[in-house]
C-alpha positions in Angstrom: -18.5 -16.4 -7.8 -18.1 -19.2 -10.7 -18.1 -17.9 -14.2 -22.0 -19.2 -14.4 -23.1 -16.9 -11.6 -21.1 -14.0 -13.0 -22.8 -14.3 -16.7 -25.9 -14.0 -14.6 -24.9 -10.8 -12.7 -24.0 -9.3 -15.8 -27.1 -10.2 -17.7 -29.1 -8.3 -15.2 -26.9 -5.5 -15.4 -27.3 -6.0 -19.3 -23.6 -4.7 -19.5 -21.7 -4.5 -22.7 -18.5 -3.9 -21.5 -16.0 -4.1 -18.5 -13.6 -2.4 -17.2 -10.4 -4.0 -15.4 -6.9 -3.3 -13.8 -3.8 -4.9 -12.9 -1.2 -3.1 -10.0 2.4 -2.7 -11.6 5.2 -2.4 -9.2 4.7 0.9 -8.0 0.8 0.0 -7.1 -0.1 2.0 -10.0 -3.2 0.4 -11.5 -3.0 0.1 -15.2 -6.3 -0.9 -17.2 -8.7 -0.7 -20.1 -12.2 -1.4 -21.0 -13.4 -4.7 -23.0 -16.4 -5.6 -24.3 -18.3 -8.0 -23.1 -17.5 -10.9 -25.5 -13.7 -10.2 -25.4 -13.8 -10.3 -21.9 -15.8 -13.5 -21.7 -12.9 -15.4 -24.0 -10.5 -13.7 -21.9 -11.9 -15.6 -18.4 -10.2 -18.9 -20.1 -7.3 -17.8 -22.1 -6.1 -14.1 -20.3 -6.2 -10.6 -21.5 -2.9 -9.6 -22.9 -0.8 -6.5 -21.8 2.1 -5.4 -22.8 5.0 -6.9 -20.9 6.0 -3.2 -20.7 3.8 -2.8 -17.4 6.7 -4.4 -15.5 9.1 -2.7 -17.4 8.9 1.1 -17.0 8.4 3.2 -13.7 5.4 5.9 -13.0 6.3 8.3 -15.4 6.6 5.5 -18.4 10.2 5.7 -18.7 11.7 2.4 -19.6 14.0 0.4 -17.3 17.3 -0.3 -19.3 18.5 -3.6 -17.6 15.4 -5.9 -16.4 15.2 -9.4 -17.1 11.2 -8.9 -16.9 10.5 -6.7 -20.3 12.8 -4.4 -22.1 13.7 -3.7 -25.7 15.9 -7.3 -25.6 12.4 -9.2 -25.5 10.6 -7.2 -28.0 7.8 -6.2 -25.3 5.5 -9.0 -26.1 2.0 -9.5 -24.6 1.7 -10.9 -21.0 -1.7 -12.6 -20.0 -3.3 -11.3 -16.9 -5.6 -13.4 -15.6 -8.9 -12.1 -14.1 -9.9 -12.8 -10.9 -13.5 -13.1 -11.0 -14.1 -12.8 -7.0 -12.7 -9.7 -7.4 -16.3 -8.4 -9.4 -17.7 -4.6 -8.4 -19.3 -1.9 -10.2 -18.4 1.4 -9.9 -21.2 3.8 -8.9 -19.7 6.9 -10.2 -18.9 5.2 -13.7 -22.7 4.2 -14.4 -21.9 1.4 -12.5 -19.7 -0.2 -15.2 -18.6 -3.7 -14.1 -14.7 -4.1 -12.7 -12.6 -6.8 -12.1 -8.9 -6.9 -10.9 -6.2 -9.1 -12.4 -2.6 -10.4 -12.2 0.1 -12.5 -13.6 0.0 -15.1 -11.4 -0.5 -17.5 -14.8 2.0 -15.6 -16.5 5.5 -17.2 -15.6 7.6 -14.9 -17.8 6.3 -11.5 -15.5 4.7 -13.2 -12.8 7.8 -12.2 -10.7 7.5 -8.9 -11.3 3.6 -9.0 -10.2 2.9 -7.3 -6.8 -0.9 -9.3 -6.3 0.9 -12.4 -7.6 3.6 -12.2 -5.0 0.8 -11.7 -2.2 -1.2 -14.6 -3.3 1.9 -16.6 -2.7 2.6 -15.1 0.7 -1.2 -16.0 1.5 -0.7 -19.5 0.4 2.0 -20.2 2.6 0.2 -18.6 5.5 -2.7 -20.8 5.0 -0.1 -24.0 4.6 0.7 -23.1 8.5 -2.6 -23.2 9.6 -3.2 -19.6 9.8 -5.8 -17.1 8.3 -4.4 -13.7 8.2 -7.2 -11.2 8.5 -5.8 -7.3 7.9 -6.9 -4.1 7.0 -5.6 -0.9 5.6 -5.6 2.7 7.1 -4.7 5.7 5.0 -3.8 9.6 5.4 -4.4 11.4 2.2 -4.5 15.5 1.6 -7.0 17.4 -0.7 -6.3 20.3 -3.1 -8.8 22.6 -4.8 -6.6 22.0 -8.2 -6.8 19.7 -11.2 -4.1 18.1 -12.9 -3.6 20.8 -15.3 -3.4 23.4 -12.8 -0.8 21.4 -11.1 1.2 21.6 -13.8 0.7 24.9 -15.1 1.4 26.0 -11.2 4.5 23.3 -11.4 3.2 22.2 -8.0 3.7 25.4 -6.4 1.3 27.3 -4.4 -1.1 24.9 -4.5 -4.7 25.6 -2.4 -5.3 23.2 0.2 -9.2 22.0 0.6 -9.5 23.6 3.8 -7.2 25.8 5.7 -5.5 25.5 9.1 -4.7 22.4 11.6 -7.9 20.7 12.2 -8.0 16.9 13.3 -10.9 15.0 13.9 -13.0 18.7 12.6 -16.8 18.3 12.1 -16.6 21.9 10.8 -14.2 21.2 8.1 -15.9 17.9 7.0 -19.1 20.1 7.0 -17.6 22.6 4.4 -17.3 20.1 1.7 -19.6 17.3 3.0 -20.6 16.5 -0.8 -17.4 15.1 -1.4 -17.0 13.9 2.1 -20.0 11.7 2.2 -19.3 10.6 -1.6 -16.2 9.1 -0.2 -17.7 7.3 2.3 -21.0 6.4 0.5 -19.5 5.5 -2.6 -16.8 3.6 -1.6 -19.5 1.5 0.2 -21.2 1.0 -3.0 -17.8 0.2 -4.8 -17.3 -2.8 -2.0 -14.5 -1.1 -0.2 -16.6 -0.6 3.3 -15.0 2.2 5.5 -15.1 1.5 9.5 -14.2 5.7 9.9 -13.8 8.8 8.1 -12.4 11.9 9.3 -9.9 15.1 9.4 -6.1 14.6 10.4 -3.6 17.5 11.5 -2.9 19.1 8.0 -4.5 21.6 5.7 -7.3 19.3 3.6 -5.8 16.2 5.0 -8.5 13.1 5.5 -8.0 9.8 7.5 -9.6 6.8 6.2 -9.6 3.2 7.9 -10.6 0.1 5.9 -12.9 -2.6 7.1 -10.8 -5.8 8.3 -11.0 -8.4 5.9 -8.8 -11.7 4.3 -5.5 -10.5 3.7 -5.5 -10.2 -0.2 -9.5 -8.8 -0.3 -7.8 -6.2 2.2 -4.8 -5.2 -0.3 -7.3 -5.4 -3.3 -9.5 -2.8 -1.3 -6.2 -0.9 -0.9 -5.2 -0.4 -4.1 -8.7 0.3 -5.4 -9.2 2.7 -2.5 -6.4 5.2 -3.8 -7.4 5.2 -7.3 -11.2 5.8 -6.5 -10.8 8.5 -4.0 -8.4 10.4 -6.8 -11.7 9.8 -9.2 -14.2 11.0 -7.2 -12.1 14.0 -6.1 -12.1 14.7 -9.9 -15.5 14.5 -10.0 -15.7 17.5 -7.5 -12.9 19.2 -9.1 -10.3 18.5 -6.5 -7.4 16.4 -6.5 -6.4 14.1 -4.0 -2.4 12.9 -3.3 -1.1 10.0 -1.3 2.5 11.4 -1.3 4.2 10.5 1.7 5.4 14.3 2.6 4.7 16.9 0.1 5.3 20.0 2.2 8.2 19.8 5.0 6.1 21.9 7.3 2.9 19.4 7.7 3.1 16.0 9.0 3.4 12.8 6.2 0.5 10.6 4.6 0.9 7.0 6.1 -0.4 3.6 5.3 -0.7 1.7 8.1 -1.3 -1.9 8.2 -3.4 -3.7 10.9 -3.4 -7.5 11.5 -3.7 -10.6 13.2 -3.8 -14.3 12.8 -6.9 -16.5 13.1 -7.2 -20.3 13.3 -9.4 -22.1 11.4 -12.6 -21.7 13.4 -11.9 -17.9 12.9 -10.4 -17.3 16.7 -7.7 -14.4 17.0 -4.4 -16.3 18.1 -3.1 -13.2 18.9 -4.6 -13.0 22.2 -3.9 -15.0 25.1 -5.8 -14.3 28.4 -3.2 -16.1 30.6 -0.4 -13.0 29.7 0.2 -10.5 31.4 0.0 -8.4 28.0 -2.8 -10.6 26.6 -0.3 -11.3 23.6 0.2 -14.9 22.5 3.3 -16.8 22.0 2.0 -16.6 18.6 1.9 -13.1 18.5 5.4 -12.2 20.5 7.2 -14.4 17.4 4.9 -12.5 14.5 6.2 -9.1 15.8 9.6 -10.6 16.4 9.9 -11.5 12.8 8.9 -7.9 12.1 11.5 -6.5 13.8 13.9 -8.8 12.6 13.3 -8.1 8.6 12.3 -4.5 8.7 15.3 -2.9 8.3 15.9 -5.5 5.1 12.6 -4.8 3.8 12.6 -0.9 3.9 11.6 -0.2 0.1 8.4 -2.3 0.2 7.0 0.1 3.1 9.3 3.5 1.4 9.4 2.9 -2.0 10.5 6.5 -3.4 12.8 8.9 -2.7 10.4 10.8 -1.0 8.6 8.3 1.5 12.0 8.7 3.9 11.1 12.4 4.5 7.9 11.3 6.2 10.0 9.8 9.2 10.4 12.7 11.3 10.8 12.9 15.0 7.6 14.4 16.1 5.5 14.1 13.5 3.4 10.8 14.0 5.9 8.6 12.2 8.2 6.3 13.5 11.6 6.5 12.8 13.2 3.5 14.4 13.2 -0.4 15.0 11.0 -0.4 17.8 7.4 -1.9 19.0 5.2 -0.5 22.0 1.9 -0.9 23.6 -0.8 1.4 22.3 2.3 3.6 21.6 2.0 5.7 18.2 5.7 6.5 18.2 7.1 3.2 17.7 7.1 1.2 14.0 4.9 -1.8 15.9 2.3 -0.7 17.6 0.2 -3.8 19.8 -3.8 -3.0 20.1 -4.9 -5.3 23.1 -7.5 -3.3 25.0 -10.5 -5.7 23.7 -9.5 -9.6 23.1 -11.2 -10.3 20.2 -9.7 -7.2 18.4 -6.3 -7.5 19.6 -3.9 -6.8 16.9 -0.9 -5.3 15.7 -0.5 -1.9 13.7 2.5 -1.8 11.3 3.3 2.1 11.0 6.4 2.2 8.7 4.5 2.2 5.8 3.7 5.4 4.1 0.6 6.1 2.0 2.9 5.8 -1.1 3.7 2.5 -0.9 1.9 -0.1 -3.0 -0.4 -2.2 -0.8 0.4 -5.4 -2.3 4.0 -5.2 -1.2 3.4 -3.4 1.8 0.9 -6.2 3.2 3.4 -8.8 1.3 6.1 -7.6 3.5 4.1 -7.3 6.8 2.8 -11.1 6.9 5.8 -12.7 5.4 8.2 -11.3 8.1 5.5 -12.1 10.7 5.4 -15.6 9.2 9.5 -15.3 9.4 9.2 -15.0 13.2 6.7 -17.8 13.5 8.3 -20.6 11.5 11.9 -19.8 13.1 10.3 -19.1 17.0 12.2 -15.9 17.0 12.2 -14.5 20.7 10.8 -10.7 21.6 14.2 -9.7 23.3 13.5 -6.2 22.5 11.5 -4.6 25.1 8.7 -2.7 24.5 9.0 1.0 24.3 7.1 3.1 27.0 6.8 7.0 26.3 8.2 8.5 23.7 10.5 5.9 21.1 12.2 9.4 19.9 13.9 10.2 23.0 15.4 6.2 23.3 18.7 6.5 22.0 19.6 3.0 22.1 17.0 2.1 19.3 18.2 1.1 15.8 17.0 3.4 13.4 15.4 2.9 9.9 17.5 3.4 7.0 17.6 7.3 6.3 17.0 7.4 2.9 15.8 5.2 -0.5 19.5 4.1 -1.1 20.4 3.2 1.6 17.6 0.9 2.2 17.8 -0.4 -1.1 21.4 -1.1 -0.6 20.4 -3.0 2.8 17.9 -4.9 1.0 20.3 -6.0 -1.5 23.1 -7.1 0.4 20.8 -8.9 3.1 19.4 -12.7 2.5 16.6 -12.2 4.2 14.5 -10.5 1.5 15.2 -13.5 -1.1 14.0 -16.1 1.8 10.9 -14.4 2.1 9.5 -13.3 -1.3 12.0 -15.2 -3.8 15.3 -14.3 -5.7 13.5 -13.5 -9.1 11.1 -10.8 -7.3 13.8 -9.3 -5.3 16.1 -8.6 -8.3 13.3 -7.3 -10.2 12.1 -4.9 -7.0 16.3 -3.8 -6.4 16.5 -2.9 -9.7 13.1 -0.6 -9.8 14.3 1.0 -6.6 18.0 1.7 -7.9 16.6 3.4 -10.8 14.1 5.5 -9.0 17.2 6.8 -6.8 19.3 7.1 -10.3 16.7 9.4 -11.3 16.6 11.6 -8.5 20.4 12.0 -8.7 20.3 13.3 -12.0 18.0 16.1 -11.2 18.9 20.0 -9.9 16.4 21.0 -7.1 14.9 24.2 -6.6 16.6 23.6 -3.0 19.7 23.8 -4.9 19.4 26.5 -6.9 18.5 28.6 -4.3 21.1 27.8 -1.7 24.1 27.9 -4.7 23.3 29.9 -7.4 24.3 33.4 -6.6 26.5 32.8 -3.8 28.6 29.8 -4.4 
C-alpha cells in the first residue's frame, strides 16, 4: 500500500489518531497513540522512541553493560519506521488504525531489533530464489482473574477458565462461548485469520493455528496474536498467559512453527513425488540445517528461565535433537500426507518465544542446511523419541543454552555478531536475575529443617 492509498483509507475512516507498536527483544509490543498529523510526518522521518526500548528487560530493569543502549548513551531517541503494509484496525478498540514499525533504518539500534533481523533473513531467502511460507500455532492458558487479582494473590491459587483436562472439547468452549467466538471473529477482523481454534488438554487451555502466509507477515500476525488475545481476554474479565510452563502438573504451552519454501510460481518445493517419503532434497537439506544448528540457537526458541521447564518427557514437548514423519515426540515433525501441504513443523519453540526471533532462527538454520548441502544423516525417529537414548538432548536450562550459543560460531554466522552479542547479553541478564532470587521451593525445603 502506498502513501496515497493509505491516506484515502484513513480519510474514509475519519481517523484523528493511530496506534502503532514495535517489538522488543522479548517480543513484547511497546507502542503509543499519536495524532494523525504526527503520523503523516513520521512516515517520512520516522517516529522517536527512547533507545531504552532495547536497553531493559520485560520488567523495565535496565541492562548494565549493553552497547546498544545504556546510561553511557544518554538514552537518545531511535527512530522507528512504520511499515504501511501492516495497516489494520483494532475492532475491540473502536477500529482505531494500527501499524507495526521496526528499526531497520536506525543503524544505532537495528542490530537489536527482532523484526529487522527477520527482514534480513527473508531477504537472504529471496536472494537464494525461495519464497518462505510460514504459520505459527499457539497454546495458552486462560484464567478468571485480572491483572490486579494476580498481584493480590501473588500468582498463587489462580482460577482457570474451566476445570479438568478436556482436549478438543465442545462442552468446555460452550461454557465461555462469547470469549471463544470473539477470539476467532475479532482476530479475523484484525487480519489475523485462524485456521482453527480448540481446547487443549489442561485447565482452561486453548490452541489456535494461524493461517499460512509470507514469513514476515506470519511473524507479524504471531506477535500481534499474543497481545490481541490478552486484550480480548481483558474485555471478558479474564487473563491469558503464554508462559511456557505455569504449573508443574500440567502440559506446557508451545509455539510451533509450520513452514515450507516455494518457488517463483508458488510451487511447494519441499515435496518430491519420486521420493519414497515425498521429501525433496531441498527439504532434507533444510531439515539437516535445523538439526545441526538447533543446540546452538535454543535461546531464540526458549528465551526464559521458565522455558526449559516445558521440556519434559511425555508432556507433548520435544526433549532431543530429532526428527520424524508425523511424530509429535520429535523436535522436527515432517507433515507430508498432502503434496501441496508438505511442510516442516518445528516443535522446539515455546509460546513464550519472540515470534520474530523463533521464526528467524527456523528459517536461517534451514537455509544454512541448503546452502551447505548438509546431508540428512540422522534417521527419522519411529515411535517415541523419549525412549531413544542415542539422541542428543536439548540444553537443560537457559544458562547452558546461552553458553552453547555464545561459544559457537553458528549463531554469529546466521544472524551477525552485533545481534548475537546483544541477545546473549540479555539472556545472561535473565539468568542472573533468576539466580539472585530465593524461591518458595527453597523456603519450603530448607527454612525449618536445615
